[in-house]
C-alpha positions as CSV (number, residue, x, y, z in Angstrom):
1,M,-6.0,-26.7,18.1
2,T,-5.6,-30.3,18.0
3,D,-2.5,-31.5,20.2
4,P,-0.1,-34.7,19.1
5,V,-2.4,-36.4,21.9
6,S,-5.2,-35.3,20.5
7,R,-4.1,-37.0,17.6
8,R,-3.2,-40.3,18.2
9,A,-6.1,-40.5,19.9
10,M,-8.3,-39.4,16.6
11,I,-6.2,-42.3,14.9
12,A,-6.8,-44.9,17.4
13,S,-10.7,-44.2,17.6
14,A,-10.9,-44.1,14.0
15,A,-9.3,-47.9,14.1
16,A,-12.2,-49.1,16.8
17,V,-14.2,-48.1,14.8
18,G,-13.2,-49.5,11.6
19,A,-12.4,-53.0,13.9
20,L,-16.2,-52.7,15.0
21,A,-17.5,-52.3,11.2
22,P,-19.0,-56.3,10.5
23,A,-19.9,-56.4,13.4
24,L,-22.3,-53.3,13.1
25,A,-22.8,-53.7,9.6
26,P,-26.2,-55.2,9.9
27,T,-27.5,-52.5,12.2
28,M,-26.1,-49.7,10.1
29,A,-28.5,-52.2,7.3
30,N,-31.7,-51.9,8.7
31,A,-31.5,-48.4,10.2
32,Q,-32.9,-46.1,8.2
33,A,-30.1,-43.9,6.6
34,P,-30.0,-41.0,3.7
35,D,-29.6,-41.4,0.1
36,P,-25.2,-42.8,0.3
37,T,-25.3,-41.3,-3.4
38,P,-26.1,-37.7,-3.8
39,Q,-27.9,-35.7,-7.0
40,P,-27.6,-32.8,-8.8
41,S,-30.8,-31.7,-7.9
42,R,-32.5,-29.5,-5.0
43,G,-36.2,-31.3,-5.8
44,P,-38.4,-31.9,-8.2
45,G,-38.2,-29.7,-11.4
46,R,-34.6,-28.5,-10.3
47,G,-31.7,-30.1,-12.0
48,G,-31.7,-34.1,-12.2
49,N,-29.6,-37.4,-11.7
50,D,-26.0,-38.7,-12.8
51,P,-25.9,-42.0,-13.7
52,G,-22.1,-41.6,-13.8
53,P,-19.1,-41.5,-14.7
54,R,-18.5,-39.7,-11.9
55,N,-15.7,-38.8,-8.5
56,L,-18.3,-39.8,-5.6
57,A,-15.9,-38.5,-3.5
58,R,-15.8,-34.8,-4.4
59,D,-19.4,-34.8,-4.1
60,R,-19.7,-35.7,-1.2
61,A,-17.0,-32.9,-0.3
62,N,-18.7,-30.2,-2.1
63,P,-22.0,-30.2,-2.2
64,D,-22.8,-26.5,-2.5
65,M,-21.0,-27.2,-5.7
66,L,-23.2,-29.9,-6.6
67,N,-26.4,-28.2,-5.3
68,P,-25.4,-24.7,-4.9
69,P,-28.1,-22.7,-3.3
70,A,-30.5,-20.9,-5.5
71,T,-28.7,-17.4,-5.2
72,D,-25.7,-19.0,-6.8
73,H,-25.4,-16.8,-10.1
74,G,-23.1,-16.3,-13.4
75,T,-19.6,-17.8,-13.9
76,L,-17.0,-16.5,-11.2
77,P,-13.5,-18.1,-11.4
78,N,-12.8,-20.9,-8.7
79,L,-11.5,-19.7,-5.3
80,R,-10.7,-23.1,-3.8
81,F,-7.8,-25.2,-3.9
82,S,-6.7,-28.0,-1.3
83,Y,-3.5,-29.1,0.0
84,A,-4.6,-32.3,-0.6
85,D,-4.2,-31.8,-4.8
86,A,-0.7,-30.7,-4.3
87,H,2.5,-32.4,-5.4
88,V,4.4,-33.4,-1.7
89,R,8.2,-33.0,-2.1
90,Q,9.2,-35.4,0.4
91,E,13.3,-35.2,1.3
92,S,15.3,-36.5,4.4
93,G,13.9,-34.3,6.9
94,G,10.5,-34.0,6.3
95,W,8.4,-32.7,3.5
96,T,6.9,-29.6,1.7
97,R,3.6,-28.6,-0.6
98,Q,2.8,-25.6,-2.5
99,V,-0.2,-23.1,-3.7
100,T,0.6,-20.6,-5.8
101,V,-0.8,-18.8,-8.3
102,R,-0.3,-22.0,-10.7
103,E,-2.4,-23.8,-8.3
104,L,-4.8,-21.1,-7.1
105,G,-5.0,-19.2,-11.1
106,V,-6.9,-16.0,-8.9
107,S,-4.3,-16.1,-6.2
108,N,-1.6,-13.6,-7.9
109,D,-0.8,-12.0,-4.7
110,I,-0.3,-14.7,-2.4
111,A,1.3,-18.1,-2.5
112,G,0.9,-20.7,0.6
113,V,3.1,-23.8,1.4
114,N,2.5,-26.0,4.4
115,M,5.7,-27.4,5.6
116,R,6.7,-30.4,7.6
117,L,10.0,-30.7,9.7
118,N,10.8,-34.3,11.1
119,S,12.3,-34.2,14.7
120,G,15.6,-32.1,14.1
121,G,14.6,-31.4,10.4
122,V,15.8,-28.4,9.1
123,R,14.7,-26.4,6.3
124,E,18.5,-25.5,4.9
125,L,19.9,-21.6,5.2
126,H,18.1,-19.5,2.4
127,W,16.5,-16.1,1.6
128,H,13.4,-15.0,-0.7
129,K,12.8,-12.4,-2.9
130,E,9.7,-12.6,-1.1
131,A,8.2,-11.9,2.8
132,E,7.7,-14.9,4.5
133,W,4.7,-14.8,7.1
134,A,4.2,-17.9,9.1
135,Y,1.6,-19.6,11.1
136,M,3.1,-22.8,13.5
137,L,0.0,-25.7,13.0
138,Y,1.6,-28.5,15.1
139,G,4.5,-28.9,16.9
140,R,7.9,-26.8,18.2
141,A,10.4,-25.0,16.0
142,R,13.8,-23.3,16.3
143,I,14.2,-19.7,13.8
144,T,17.0,-18.4,13.3
145,A,17.7,-14.9,11.2
146,I,19.7,-12.3,10.6
147,D,18.6,-8.5,9.8
148,A,20.6,-5.9,7.7
149,Q,22.4,-4.7,10.7
150,G,24.0,-7.5,11.8
151,R,21.9,-8.4,14.5
152,Q,21.2,-11.9,15.4
153,F,17.4,-13.3,16.1
154,V,16.7,-17.0,18.0
155,D,13.8,-18.3,19.4
156,D,11.4,-21.3,19.6
157,V,7.5,-21.1,18.4
158,G,4.9,-23.5,18.7
159,V,1.6,-24.0,18.0
160,G,-0.2,-20.3,17.6
161,D,3.0,-18.7,17.2
162,L,3.9,-16.5,14.1
163,W,6.9,-15.4,12.0
164,Y,8.3,-12.9,9.3
165,F,10.9,-11.9,7.6
166,P,11.2,-9.1,5.1
167,G,12.4,-10.1,1.6
168,G,15.7,-10.6,1.4
169,T,16.6,-11.8,4.8
170,P,18.7,-15.0,5.4
171,H,16.9,-17.3,7.7
172,S,16.3,-21.0,8.6
173,I,13.6,-23.8,10.4
174,Q,14.1,-26.4,12.8
175,G,12.0,-29.1,13.7
176,L,11.8,-29.2,18.1
177,G,10.9,-31.9,20.2
178,E,10.5,-35.8,19.9
179,D,8.2,-35.1,16.5
180,G,9.0,-32.3,14.7
181,C,6.4,-29.6,13.9
182,E,3.9,-28.3,10.9
183,F,3.4,-25.0,9.7
184,L,1.9,-22.9,7.0
185,L,4.4,-20.3,5.5
186,V,1.8,-17.5,3.5
187,F,4.6,-15.3,0.6
188,D,3.1,-12.2,-0.6
189,D,3.3,-13.2,-4.1
190,G,1.2,-15.8,-5.6
191,H,3.7,-16.5,-8.5
192,F,6.5,-17.1,-5.5
193,D,8.0,-21.3,-6.4
194,E,9.7,-23.2,-3.4
195,D,12.6,-23.4,-6.4
196,S,13.6,-20.1,-7.0
197,T,14.5,-19.9,-3.0
198,F,18.3,-18.5,-2.4
199,L,20.3,-21.5,-0.4
200,I,23.2,-21.2,0.8
201,S,24.9,-24.5,-0.2
202,D,23.6,-23.7,-4.1
203,W,25.4,-20.4,-3.8
204,L,28.6,-22.2,-2.1
205,R,28.9,-24.5,-5.3
206,R,28.8,-21.8,-8.1
207,V,31.5,-19.6,-6.8
208,P,35.2,-20.7,-7.9
209,P,37.4,-22.2,-4.4
210,D,40.0,-19.5,-5.1
211,V,37.3,-16.6,-4.9
212,L,36.0,-18.6,-1.6
213,G,39.0,-18.8,-0.1
214,K,40.0,-14.9,-0.9
215,N,36.6,-14.1,0.8
216,F,36.9,-16.4,4.1
217,G,41.1,-15.7,4.3
218,V,41.5,-19.2,3.9
219,P,43.4,-21.8,1.7
220,A,41.3,-22.3,-1.6
221,N,41.6,-26.1,-1.3
222,L,39.4,-26.1,1.9
223,F,36.4,-25.9,-0.2
224,G,34.8,-28.1,-3.1
225,N,32.9,-30.2,-0.7
226,T,30.0,-28.9,0.0
227,P,27.0,-30.7,-0.9
228,S,24.4,-30.9,-3.3
229,P,21.2,-28.5,-2.6
230,D,19.3,-31.2,-3.3
231,E,21.1,-33.1,0.2
232,L,19.8,-30.1,2.4
233,Y,16.4,-28.6,1.3
234,I,15.0,-29.9,4.2
235,F,17.7,-32.4,5.9
236,K,18.1,-34.5,9.3
237,A,20.3,-33.0,11.6
238,P,21.1,-33.5,15.0
239,L,18.5,-31.4,17.9
240,P,19.6,-27.8,18.7
241,G,21.0,-27.4,22.3
242,P,19.0,-24.9,24.6
243,L,17.7,-21.6,22.6
244,E,20.1,-19.7,25.2
245,A,23.2,-21.6,23.8
246,D,22.3,-20.6,20.2
247,R,21.8,-16.7,21.3
248,M,25.0,-14.8,20.9
249,P,25.7,-12.2,23.5
250,V,25.3,-9.3,21.6
251,A,23.5,-5.8,21.3
252,Q,19.7,-6.7,21.7
253,V,17.7,-6.6,19.0
254,P,15.1,-4.0,19.1
255,S,11.3,-4.5,18.8
256,D,10.8,-3.5,15.3
257,A,13.6,-6.1,14.4
258,N,11.4,-9.0,16.9
259,F,10.8,-11.2,13.6
260,S,8.2,-14.0,15.8
261,H,4.9,-13.4,17.7
262,R,2.4,-15.0,19.5
263,M,-0.4,-14.9,18.2
264,L,-3.0,-16.6,20.8
265,A,-1.6,-14.4,23.3
266,Q,-3.6,-12.0,22.3
267,N,-7.1,-11.0,23.1
268,P,-9.3,-11.9,21.2
269,I,-12.5,-9.9,19.7
270,R,-15.5,-12.6,21.6
271,T,-18.8,-13.5,20.9
272,R,-20.8,-16.8,22.1
273,S,-20.6,-18.3,18.4
274,G,-16.6,-17.8,18.0
275,T,-13.9,-15.7,18.5
276,V,-11.1,-13.3,16.0
277,R,-7.9,-12.0,16.4
278,I,-6.4,-10.2,14.1
279,T,-2.4,-9.3,14.1
280,D,-1.0,-6.4,11.7
281,S,2.0,-4.7,11.7
282,S,-0.2,-2.7,14.8
283,V,0.6,-5.3,17.1
284,F,3.5,-7.6,15.0
285,K,5.8,-4.4,13.9
286,A,8.2,-6.9,11.7
287,S,5.1,-7.8,9.7
288,K,4.7,-4.8,7.0
289,T,3.2,-7.0,4.0
290,I,1.4,-9.3,5.4
291,A,-1.8,-8.7,7.8
292,A,-3.7,-11.6,9.7
293,A,-7.0,-12.6,11.2
294,L,-7.4,-15.6,13.0
295,V,-11.3,-16.9,12.9
296,E,-12.8,-19.5,14.9
297,L,-16.7,-20.5,14.5
298,E,-18.8,-22.7,17.1
299,P,-21.5,-24.7,15.0
300,C,-23.8,-22.7,12.9
301,G,-21.5,-19.5,13.9
302,L,-21.1,-17.1,10.9
303,R,-18.8,-14.5,10.1
304,E,-20.7,-12.1,9.1
305,L,-21.3,-10.1,5.7
306,H,-18.4,-8.4,5.0
307,W,-15.7,-7.3,2.9
308,H,-12.4,-5.9,2.6
309,P,-11.6,-2.6,1.5
310,N,-7.8,-2.5,1.2
311,T,-6.8,-5.8,-0.4
312,N,-7.9,-9.7,-1.7
313,E,-7.9,-12.5,1.1
314,W,-6.0,-15.8,1.2
315,Q,-7.8,-18.0,3.8
316,Y,-6.1,-21.3,5.3
317,Y,-8.5,-23.4,7.1
318,I,-7.2,-25.7,9.9
319,E,-10.0,-27.6,11.2
320,G,-13.6,-28.2,10.7
321,Q,-16.5,-27.9,8.2
322,G,-17.7,-24.4,6.5
323,R,-19.1,-22.8,3.3
324,M,-18.0,-19.2,1.9
325,G,-20.5,-17.6,-0.6
326,V,-19.1,-14.5,-2.5
327,F,-20.4,-12.1,-4.2
328,A,-19.1,-10.0,-7.1
329,A,-21.2,-7.4,-7.9
330,S,-23.2,-7.2,-11.3
331,G,-25.4,-10.7,-10.3
332,Q,-22.1,-12.9,-9.5
333,A,-22.4,-15.0,-6.9
334,R,-20.9,-18.5,-6.2
335,T,-20.7,-20.8,-2.8
336,F,-17.8,-22.8,-1.9
337,D,-17.2,-25.5,0.6
338,F,-14.1,-26.0,2.9
339,A,-12.6,-28.8,5.2
340,A,-9.1,-28.6,6.9
341,G,-6.1,-28.0,4.5
342,D,-8.0,-26.2,2.5
343,V,-7.2,-22.9,0.7
344,G,-10.1,-20.3,-0.1
345,Y,-9.6,-16.7,-1.7
346,V,-11.7,-13.7,-2.0
347,P,-11.1,-10.9,-4.7
348,F,-10.5,-7.3,-3.5
349,A,-13.8,-5.8,-2.3
350,T,-15.4,-9.2,-2.8
351,G,-19.1,-9.7,-0.3
352,H,-18.7,-12.6,1.2
353,Y,-19.7,-14.4,4.6
354,I,-18.3,-17.9,5.8
355,E,-20.8,-20.4,7.7
356,N,-20.0,-23.3,10.1
357,T,-21.8,-26.3,8.8
358,G,-19.9,-28.8,10.8
359,T,-20.7,-30.2,14.0
360,T,-17.3,-29.2,15.8
361,P,-15.4,-25.8,16.3
362,L,-14.5,-24.3,12.4
363,R,-11.0,-22.1,12.4
364,F,-9.5,-20.4,9.8
365,L,-6.7,-17.9,8.7
366,E,-7.4,-15.2,6.6
367,M,-4.3,-13.5,5.1
368,F,-3.9,-9.8,3.2
369,R,-1.2,-8.4,1.1
370,S,-1.1,-5.4,3.3
371,D,0.2,-3.8,6.7
372,Y,-3.1,-2.9,8.4
373,Y,-6.2,-5.0,8.8
374,A,-9.8,-3.4,7.7
375,D,-13.2,-4.7,6.9
376,F,-16.8,-3.1,6.2
377,S,-19.7,-4.7,8.1
378,L,-23.3,-5.2,5.9
379,N,-24.8,-4.6,9.1
380,Q,-23.0,-1.4,10.3
381,W,-22.8,0.1,7.1
382,M,-26.9,-0.7,7.3
383,A,-27.3,0.6,10.7
384,L,-25.5,3.5,10.1
385,T,-27.6,4.7,6.6
386,P,-30.7,7.1,7.6
387,P,-33.4,4.9,7.9
388,Q,-35.6,6.4,5.6
389,L,-33.0,6.1,2.9
390,L,-32.6,2.9,3.8
391,Q,-35.9,2.1,3.8
392,S,-36.2,3.4,0.1
393,H,-33.8,0.9,-0.8
394,L,-34.6,-2.4,0.7
395,K,-38.5,-2.2,1.8
396,L,-37.2,-3.7,4.6
397,D,-39.5,-4.9,7.6
398,D,-39.9,-2.7,11.2
399,Q,-38.2,-6.5,13.0
400,V,-35.4,-6.2,10.7
401,M,-34.7,-2.3,11.1
402,K,-34.7,-2.6,14.5
403,A,-32.6,-5.6,14.6
404,L,-29.8,-3.6,12.8
405,K,-26.6,-3.4,15.0
406,R,-24.0,-0.3,14.7
407,D,-21.7,-1.5,16.6
408,K,-19.1,-4.2,14.0
409,S,-19.3,-8.2,15.3
410,P,-17.1,-10.3,13.2
411,V,-18.4,-13.3,14.6
412,V,-22.6,-13.6,14.7
413,P,-23.7,-15.0,17.3
414,A,-25.5,-18.1,16.7
């Protein structure tokens, strides 16, 4: 994971390169560099140039759109959307942006929110109709909630940690430390909207003061000064004290109501080309509607050809560069390119692979609206099919037949 120090180092390095650019320009100009203008052509007799107008930055970021592999075919819908193209809501305590069915039209069952809380910044006490699953991307946060039995839950979470609040569970999030935090929220309904959140301030402003007084057993004139929800959605607040000071002396919350989980503490499935950590309700009991896998691919590593038999897949790319090839039956296939901050989507039971096309590790999350994780491996299926039957179908070379593996390998060794 990229920590604050390495982020600052990268920024400093970029600044240094920028400062040297004028001095390096003559040298770079004399060097034989590749054509800086990609064209929609795979070679002579295929495609052609694009004289414009055009968006070169987009073309360079999506080489497999501009020049799709010859195996691509048909008219699959868009399966990619970048948070860089999402509206950013800026508040006094941080910012937030969302990717829902309105941005990624194919994603009816899952929506995502990318949120930043500055040091002390609070995501107001609230609840949703939808369940909320989260992955910490940066920094530390304090989360609070209660369950339906009135038991308190308070925990501090850091990079790689998860939380899950079932639909209707009241909770809050606050950024800790000198620089707060950033995290990904995943909701089990693609039609989720941040503006549909049930906010505590909004409710208090919509109840007559005499009813509030009667409810809390105090004079009605003590109410009527609740701040506007527009001021509190994400707001500045003092940093909290030690964790134990916020934990009230109540009965210990049982493990099945533990709303947080240390994903990076799990032992991964490991090959020499990467790792996979799978987190569903079998290891994170609270997470009843979202299962997930954290995948890391080394350069040239491949998330093997596979499909999921239980639900659609919603992805978030944390770092690196990669491409995904998707097969949707009836000759339909399409390839998409991804970078950090992008969202990907794979429809239910659709075959696909993900390949690291960069020079650094590719790390991404796979999320599923399900309480369990499941996939089928093409390699394993072929290996466990009677050889004569398989050969009758595909006429494979003997070397291919001998290379088939009966044990699943989610990350193919490069």
